[in-house]
C-alpha positions as CSV (number, residue, x, y, z in Angstrom):
1,M,-237.4,117.0,-10.1
2,T,-235.3,119.6,-12.1
3,F,-236.0,120.9,-15.6
4,P,-233.5,122.2,-18.2
5,D,-233.1,126.1,-18.6
6,P,-235.4,127.0,-21.4
7,T,-232.8,129.7,-22.4
8,T,-229.8,127.1,-22.7
9,P,-230.3,125.1,-26.1
10,S,-229.4,121.5,-26.0
11,T,-227.2,119.9,-28.4
12,G,-229.8,118.9,-30.7
13,E,-231.4,122.4,-30.8
14,L,-228.3,124.3,-32.1
15,A,-229.5,126.2,-35.1
16,L,-228.4,124.6,-38.4
17,E,-227.3,128.2,-39.7
18,D,-225.3,128.7,-36.9
19,R,-223.6,125.2,-36.9
20,A,-223.0,125.7,-40.7
21,A,-221.4,129.4,-40.8
22,L,-218.3,131.0,-39.5
23,R,-219.9,134.0,-38.0
24,R,-217.9,137.2,-38.4
25,V,-217.4,139.2,-35.3
26,A,-217.6,142.9,-35.9
27,G,-215.4,145.6,-34.8
28,L,-212.3,143.5,-34.3
29,G,-210.4,144.6,-37.2
30,T,-207.6,147.0,-36.6
31,E,-206.1,147.5,-40.2
32,L,-204.4,150.8,-40.8
33,T,-206.5,152.7,-43.6
34,D,-205.1,156.4,-43.5
35,V,-201.5,155.5,-44.7
36,S,-200.1,155.0,-48.5
37,E,-199.4,151.6,-49.9
38,V,-195.6,152.3,-49.4
39,E,-196.0,153.5,-45.9
40,Y,-198.5,150.6,-45.2
41,R,-195.8,147.9,-46.4
42,Q,-193.3,149.5,-44.0
43,L,-195.6,149.4,-41.0
44,R,-197.0,146.1,-41.6
45,L,-197.4,144.0,-38.4
46,E,-198.0,140.4,-38.3
47,R,-201.6,140.1,-39.8
48,V,-203.9,137.8,-38.1
49,V,-207.2,136.1,-38.5
50,L,-208.9,135.1,-35.1
51,V,-211.2,132.0,-34.9
52,G,-213.2,131.0,-31.9
53,V,-215.4,127.8,-31.3
54,W,-218.8,128.8,-29.4
55,T,-219.9,125.9,-27.3
56,E,-221.5,127.3,-24.1
57,G,-222.9,130.6,-22.9
58,S,-224.5,133.3,-24.7
59,A,-223.4,135.0,-28.0
60,A,-222.4,138.1,-25.8
61,D,-220.1,135.6,-24.0
62,A,-218.6,134.5,-27.1
63,D,-218.0,137.9,-28.7
64,A,-216.4,139.0,-25.4
65,S,-214.0,136.1,-25.4
66,M,-213.0,136.9,-28.9
67,A,-212.7,140.8,-28.1
68,E,-210.4,139.5,-25.4
69,L,-208.6,137.6,-27.9
70,A,-208.1,140.5,-30.1
71,A,-206.8,142.6,-27.3
72,L,-204.0,139.9,-26.7
73,A,-203.4,139.7,-30.2
74,E,-202.6,143.5,-30.3
75,T,-200.6,143.3,-27.2
76,A,-198.5,140.8,-28.9
77,G,-197.9,143.2,-31.7
78,S,-200.3,141.7,-34.3
79,E,-202.9,143.3,-36.6
80,V,-206.3,141.8,-36.2
81,L,-208.1,141.7,-39.8
82,E,-210.9,139.3,-39.1
83,G,-212.6,137.6,-36.1
84,L,-214.6,134.6,-36.8
85,V,-216.8,132.3,-34.7
86,Q,-218.4,128.9,-35.3
87,R,-221.2,127.4,-33.1
88,R,-220.7,123.8,-32.3
89,D,-221.5,121.5,-29.5
90,K,-217.8,120.7,-28.9
91,P,-214.6,121.4,-31.0
92,D,-214.0,118.9,-33.8
93,A,-211.3,116.4,-32.8
94,G,-209.5,116.7,-36.2
95,T,-209.3,120.2,-37.1
96,Y,-211.0,122.0,-34.1
97,I,-213.7,123.5,-36.6
98,G,-214.1,120.6,-39.1
99,S,-212.5,120.0,-42.5
100,G,-215.0,122.0,-44.5
101,K,-214.9,125.1,-42.2
102,A,-210.9,124.7,-42.4
103,Q,-211.0,125.0,-46.1
104,E,-213.5,128.0,-45.8
105,L,-210.7,129.5,-43.3
106,R,-208.2,129.0,-46.0
107,D,-210.1,131.0,-48.3
108,I,-210.5,133.8,-46.0
109,V,-206.8,133.9,-45.2
110,V,-206.1,134.2,-48.9
111,A,-208.7,136.9,-49.3
112,T,-207.5,139.1,-46.4
113,G,-203.6,138.3,-47.0
114,A,-203.2,137.0,-43.4
115,D,-200.1,135.3,-42.3
116,T,-201.2,133.8,-39.0
117,V,-204.5,132.2,-37.7
118,I,-204.8,132.5,-33.9
119,F,-207.6,130.1,-32.4
120,D,-209.6,131.1,-29.1
121,G,-208.5,127.6,-27.2
122,E,-205.9,125.3,-26.9
123,L,-205.2,123.1,-29.8
124,T,-203.8,119.5,-29.7
125,P,-200.6,118.8,-31.7
126,G,-202.6,116.9,-34.1
127,Q,-205.1,119.8,-34.7
128,L,-202.3,122.1,-35.1
129,N,-200.6,120.0,-37.7
130,A,-203.8,119.4,-39.7
131,L,-204.9,123.0,-39.7
132,E,-201.5,124.2,-41.1
133,K,-201.7,121.9,-43.7
134,I,-205.0,123.0,-44.9
135,V,-204.7,126.8,-44.2
136,K,-200.9,126.8,-45.4
137,V,-199.9,129.7,-43.0
138,K,-198.8,129.7,-39.3
139,V,-201.5,128.5,-36.7
140,I,-201.3,129.1,-33.1
141,D,-203.5,128.8,-30.3
142,R,-204.6,131.2,-27.1
143,T,-202.0,129.5,-25.2
144,A,-199.1,130.1,-27.3
145,L,-200.4,133.7,-27.9
146,I,-200.2,134.4,-24.1
147,L,-196.8,132.6,-23.6
148,D,-195.6,134.9,-26.5
149,I,-196.8,138.1,-24.7
150,F,-195.2,136.9,-21.4
151,A,-191.8,136.2,-23.3
152,Q,-192.0,140.1,-24.4
153,H,-192.7,141.5,-21.3
154,A,-190.6,139.7,-18.9
155,T,-187.5,141.6,-17.8
156,S,-186.0,139.9,-14.5
157,R,-183.8,136.9,-14.8
158,E,-186.2,134.9,-12.8
159,G,-189.2,136.1,-15.2
160,K,-187.4,135.2,-18.3
161,A,-186.2,131.8,-17.1
162,Q,-190.0,130.9,-16.2
163,V,-191.4,132.0,-19.2
164,A,-188.7,130.5,-21.4
165,Y,-189.5,127.0,-19.4
166,A,-193.3,127.4,-19.8
167,Q,-192.8,127.8,-23.7
168,M,-190.6,125.0,-23.7
169,E,-193.0,122.7,-21.8
170,Y,-195.6,123.7,-24.3
171,M,-193.5,123.2,-27.4
172,L,-192.2,119.8,-26.6
173,P,-195.1,117.8,-27.8
174,R,-195.8,120.0,-30.8
175,L,-192.5,119.7,-32.5
176,R,-193.3,118.7,-36.0
177,G,-191.3,118.2,-39.3
178,W,-191.4,120.4,-42.3
179,G,-190.8,118.2,-45.4
180,E,-187.8,116.0,-45.1
181,S,-185.6,118.6,-43.3
182,M,-186.7,117.2,-39.7
183,S,-186.4,113.3,-40.5
184,R,-183.0,113.2,-41.9
185,Q,-180.7,111.0,-39.8
186,A,-176.9,111.6,-38.9
187,G,-176.0,107.6,-39.0
188,G,-173.3,105.9,-40.6
189,R,-170.5,108.4,-41.5
190,A,-172.8,111.3,-40.7
191,G,-172.9,112.3,-44.5
192,G,-168.9,112.2,-44.7
193,A,-165.7,112.7,-42.8
194,G,-167.1,116.1,-41.6
195,G,-169.3,114.4,-39.0
196,G,-166.6,113.6,-36.6
197,V,-166.4,111.4,-33.5
198,G,-169.7,110.9,-31.8
199,T,-171.7,111.4,-34.7
200,R,-171.4,108.0,-36.3
201,G,-173.8,105.2,-35.6
202,P,-177.6,104.8,-36.0
203,G,-177.9,108.4,-35.5
204,E,-181.3,110.2,-34.4
205,T,-183.5,112.5,-36.5
206,K,-183.5,115.9,-36.4
207,I,-186.6,116.4,-34.5
208,E,-185.2,113.8,-31.8
209,T,-182.3,115.9,-31.5
210,D,-184.5,119.1,-31.0
211,R,-186.6,117.4,-28.2
212,R,-183.3,116.2,-26.6
213,R,-181.9,119.6,-26.6
214,I,-185.1,121.1,-25.2
215,R,-185.2,118.5,-22.5
216,E,-181.7,119.4,-21.7
217,R,-182.6,123.2,-21.5
218,M,-185.7,122.6,-19.4
219,A,-183.6,120.5,-16.7
220,K,-181.1,123.7,-16.4
221,L,-184.0,126.1,-16.3
222,R,-185.5,123.9,-13.6
223,R,-182.3,124.2,-11.6
224,D,-182.0,127.9,-12.1
225,I,-185.7,128.6,-11.1
226,K,-185.1,126.5,-8.0
227,D,-182.0,128.5,-6.9
228,M,-183.8,131.7,-7.6
229,K,-186.8,130.6,-5.5
230,K,-184.6,130.1,-2.6
231,I,-183.6,133.8,-2.7
232,R,-187.2,134.8,-3.0
233,D,-188.1,132.5,0.1
234,T,-185.2,134.3,1.9
235,Q,-186.7,137.6,1.3
236,R,-190.1,136.5,2.2
237,S,-189.2,134.9,5.2
238,G,-187.4,138.1,6.4
239,R,-190.7,140.1,5.8
240,R,-192.6,137.6,7.9
241,R,-189.9,137.8,10.8
242,S,-190.4,141.6,11.1
243,E,-194.2,140.6,11.5
244,V,-195.3,143.5,9.2
245,A,-198.6,142.9,7.7
246,S,-198.4,141.4,4.2
247,V,-201.0,142.3,1.6
248,A,-201.0,141.1,-2.0
249,I,-202.9,142.5,-5.0
250,V,-204.4,140.0,-7.0
251,G,-206.7,140.4,-10.0
252,Y,-207.5,140.2,-13.8
253,T,-205.0,141.4,-16.1
254,N,-205.3,145.2,-16.8
255,A,-207.6,145.6,-13.7
256,G,-205.5,148.6,-12.4
257,K,-203.4,146.6,-9.9
258,S,-200.2,148.5,-10.6
259,S,-202.2,151.9,-10.6
260,L,-203.6,151.1,-7.3
261,L,-200.2,149.8,-5.8
262,N,-198.9,153.4,-6.8
263,A,-201.9,155.2,-5.3
264,L,-201.5,153.5,-2.0
265,T,-197.8,153.5,-1.6
266,G,-196.4,156.0,-3.9
267,A,-194.2,153.3,-5.6
268,G,-194.1,154.6,-9.3
269,V,-194.2,151.3,-10.9
270,L,-195.1,151.1,-14.6
271,V,-198.4,151.6,-15.5
272,E,-199.6,150.8,-18.8
273,N,-203.0,150.2,-20.7
274,A,-202.3,146.8,-21.8
275,L,-202.7,143.4,-21.0
276,F,-199.8,141.5,-18.8
277,A,-197.8,144.8,-18.4
278,T,-196.6,143.5,-14.9
279,L,-195.0,140.1,-14.8
280,E,-192.3,140.7,-12.1
281,P,-193.8,141.0,-8.5
282,T,-193.3,144.4,-6.9
283,T,-193.2,144.9,-3.2
284,R,-193.7,148.2,-1.5
285,R,-194.3,149.5,2.0
286,G,-197.3,151.4,3.1
287,H,-199.3,152.4,6.1
288,F,-203.0,151.7,7.3
289,E,-205.1,154.6,8.5
290,D,-204.0,154.0,12.0
291,G,-200.3,154.1,11.1
292,R,-199.4,150.5,11.3
293,P,-197.0,149.5,8.4
294,F,-197.7,146.8,5.8
295,V,-196.0,145.5,2.7
296,L,-197.9,145.6,-0.6
297,T,-197.0,143.2,-3.5
298,D,-198.2,143.5,-6.8
299,T,-198.5,140.2,-8.6
300,V,-199.0,139.1,-12.2
301,G,-202.5,139.3,-14.0
302,F,-204.6,136.5,-14.4
303,V,-206.7,135.8,-17.4
304,R,-209.6,133.3,-18.6
305,H,-208.1,129.9,-19.4
306,L,-204.7,130.9,-17.9
307,P,-202.1,128.4,-19.5
308,T,-201.4,125.6,-16.9
309,Q,-197.7,125.8,-18.0
310,L,-197.6,129.6,-16.7
311,V,-199.3,128.8,-13.6
312,E,-196.6,126.1,-12.9
313,A,-193.6,128.3,-14.1
314,F,-194.8,131.3,-12.0
315,R,-195.3,129.3,-8.8
316,S,-192.8,131.1,-7.0
317,T,-194.4,134.4,-7.8
318,L,-197.9,133.0,-6.7
319,E,-196.6,131.9,-3.5
320,E,-196.9,135.5,-2.5
321,V,-200.7,135.0,-2.5
322,V,-200.2,132.0,-0.3
323,D,-198.3,134.0,2.4
324,A,-200.4,137.2,2.2
325,D,-202.3,138.1,5.4
326,L,-205.0,139.8,2.9
327,L,-205.7,139.5,-0.5
328,V,-206.7,142.7,-2.2
329,H,-208.8,141.6,-5.3
330,V,-208.9,144.2,-7.9
331,V,-211.8,144.1,-10.4
332,D,-212.1,146.2,-13.4
333,G,-215.5,147.9,-13.0
334,S,-215.5,149.2,-16.7
335,D,-215.2,145.7,-18.2
336,V,-218.2,144.2,-20.1
337,N,-218.3,141.1,-17.5
338,P,-216.4,141.8,-14.4
339,L,-218.2,138.9,-12.5
340,A,-216.3,136.5,-14.9
341,Q,-213.1,138.1,-14.4
342,I,-213.6,137.5,-10.2
343,N,-214.2,133.8,-11.2
344,A,-211.2,133.4,-13.2
345,V,-209.1,134.9,-10.7
346,R,-210.5,132.8,-7.9
347,Q,-210.1,129.8,-9.8
348,V,-206.3,130.1,-10.2
349,V,-206.0,131.4,-6.4
350,N,-207.8,128.3,-5.2
351,E,-205.7,126.2,-7.4
352,V,-202.4,127.5,-5.8
353,V,-203.6,127.6,-2.2
354,A,-205.0,124.2,-2.5
355,E,-201.4,122.8,-3.1
356,Y,-200.3,124.1,0.4
357,D,-203.3,122.7,2.3
358,I,-204.1,125.9,3.9
359,A,-207.0,128.1,4.4
360,P,-206.9,130.9,1.8
361,P,-206.0,134.5,2.9
362,T,-208.9,137.0,3.6
363,E,-210.1,138.4,0.4
364,L,-211.1,142.1,-0.1
365,L,-212.8,142.8,-3.3
366,V,-212.0,146.3,-4.8
367,V,-214.0,147.4,-7.8
368,N,-211.5,149.7,-9.6
369,K,-212.0,152.2,-12.5
370,T,-215.3,153.7,-11.2
371,D,-214.5,156.8,-13.2
372,A,-214.7,154.9,-16.6
373,A,-217.6,152.5,-15.4
374,S,-221.2,153.2,-16.6
375,G,-223.6,154.0,-13.8
376,L,-225.7,151.0,-14.5
377,M,-222.9,148.7,-14.2
378,L,-221.6,150.2,-11.0
379,A,-225.4,150.0,-9.6
380,Q,-225.4,146.2,-10.8
381,L,-222.0,145.5,-9.0
382,R,-222.9,147.2,-5.8
383,R,-226.0,144.9,-5.6
384,A,-223.8,141.6,-6.6
385,L,-220.9,142.5,-4.4
386,P,-222.3,144.3,-1.2
387,D,-219.0,144.0,0.6
388,A,-216.7,145.4,-2.1
389,V,-215.0,148.9,-2.0
390,F,-215.3,151.0,-4.9
391,V,-212.4,153.1,-5.9
392,S,-210.7,155.0,-8.8
393,A,-206.8,154.6,-8.5
394,R,-206.5,157.3,-11.3
395,T,-208.6,160.0,-9.4
396,G,-208.0,158.6,-5.8
397,D,-211.7,158.4,-5.2
398,G,-212.7,155.8,-2.4
399,L,-208.8,155.3,-1.5
400,E,-209.4,156.4,2.2
401,K,-212.1,154.2,2.7
402,L,-210.0,151.2,1.1
403,R,-207.0,151.9,3.4
404,S,-209.4,151.8,6.4
405,R,-211.0,148.7,5.4
406,M,-207.7,146.9,4.7
407,G,-206.6,148.0,8.3
408,E,-210.1,146.5,9.8
409,L,-209.2,143.1,8.1
410,V,-205.7,142.8,9.0
411,E,-205.5,142.3,12.8
412,A,-203.0,144.5,14.8
413,T,-199.9,142.2,15.9
414,D,-197.9,145.1,17.6
415,S,-197.7,146.4,20.9
416,T,-197.0,149.7,22.8
417,V,-193.4,149.9,24.3
418,D,-191.7,152.7,26.4
419,V,-188.0,151.9,26.2
420,T,-184.6,153.4,26.8
421,I,-182.2,151.8,24.5
422,P,-178.5,152.3,25.2
423,Y,-176.5,154.3,22.6
424,D,-174.4,151.2,21.9
425,R,-177.6,149.3,20.6
426,G,-178.1,151.4,17.6
427,D,-179.1,148.3,15.8
428,L,-182.5,148.2,17.9
429,V,-183.1,151.6,17.4
430,A,-182.8,151.1,13.7
431,R,-185.4,148.1,13.9
432,V,-187.8,150.0,16.1
433,H,-187.8,152.9,13.4
434,A,-187.9,150.3,10.4
435,D,-190.7,148.1,11.8
436,G,-192.5,150.4,14.3
437,R,-194.5,153.5,14.4
438,I,-192.8,156.0,16.7
439,D,-194.8,158.3,18.8
440,A,-192.1,160.1,20.8
441,T,-188.2,160.0,21.0
442,E,-186.1,161.7,23.7
443,H,-182.2,161.4,24.0
444,T,-181.1,160.9,27.7
445,E,-178.1,160.2,29.6
446,S,-178.4,156.4,29.6
447,G,-179.8,156.2,26.0
448,T,-182.4,156.9,23.3
449,R,-186.0,156.8,24.9
450,I,-188.6,155.7,22.5
451,K,-192.4,155.4,23.0
452,A,-193.6,153.4,20.0
453,R,-195.9,150.6,18.4
454,V,-193.8,147.6,17.5
455,P,-194.4,143.9,16.3
456,V,-194.8,141.5,19.3
457,A,-191.5,139.9,18.6
458,L,-189.7,143.2,18.5
459,A,-191.4,144.1,21.7
460,A,-190.1,141.0,23.5
461,S,-186.6,141.8,22.6
462,L,-187.0,145.3,24.0
463,R,-188.2,144.3,27.1
464,E,-185.2,144.3,29.2
465,Y,-185.0,148.2,28.2
466,A,-188.4,149.0,29.5
467,T,-188.7,152.5,31.2
468,F,-190.5,152.3,34.5
């Protein structure tokens, strides 16, 4: 017989005062206070109030989720004025927080001068519409916020197309009219002779026209993404043919993945203390402690409740995870709840791997930012994650151990060769230099003699030139 956890309140035990109040979360405000009124109006960003519904877990978990939402809002360029949390057993079906609390939220919006309300969850189209009618300012949810950040940070053609597709997929069921502007029809003579051929007839509403255009745009984006995926597949298959070990860096957003890529390969990619600074996969070449080469790919960061639309849109990017020989799972050791980050990342990775019906790649946990983490947190993580490697990509501490551990987990797929390659086969010499590890080179009368360790497939191609 099992007994309920006494620390977890049942639905009926929720404190009435908790259920009846919007609790302010301290320390989330980012409003400027050291500038004049004129300067303030010039600098003014989008002013937002954050709202969350706490349905499970502890108060600390709820506050951590709101703090992350505040960081997301700031990354999107907003100024956080207030953070509010309501304790409920489940979100209200009509307005997420209940009609009475929605009216209280309206009062807070008026008092703070906010122009946007961001909810820490995904709102249904009905909830979104009902809330905007009550609070009378723009209302968005966590999904729309993350999509907006991705849209700001995407730089490549593929990244922009993926984000645009995800935004349209999210937007399509949420299109709604404002007054009569979205319900006018273009039937009859389309308002006069100016309508022209093709506009007469029963017509369609403005909102139907928008939906049709969005569907047409989505169909084009699907074709574009499919074509770009072929290019990425070709590049990836080329790396597989070379039999160079493939390592993918995965982890929570802002865990230090790009910093680790730079530290291990000298890549020099963008490193920024911001959420979702990396949206485009970056692949660089590195070497294990024993000299074997590998390719290291930095992937897009994950976050709790990563929108389904983004997982779908970034499918080709996430396929780097599927093809990897090793996953280096980077964890932010200075975060307040790094174990929750690990669970969020593993959930997304498992979803991606499950679609291909293959065993997940070997995972190596790497706790980063040890220079910024507290001694107590590191001690707790060492007990909870005994197989993890602890590093600081900023200071370089622990990187040698990490490189050595990576080499241990990736099996050697090369062999030693001693060959004399004719001078007219410079292509083979180039492949040995590109994909192998050269031990010695000598120029003889019959060709270039090379002693090296090369991938097994390349060794087979060189067999006829073996030196006896």
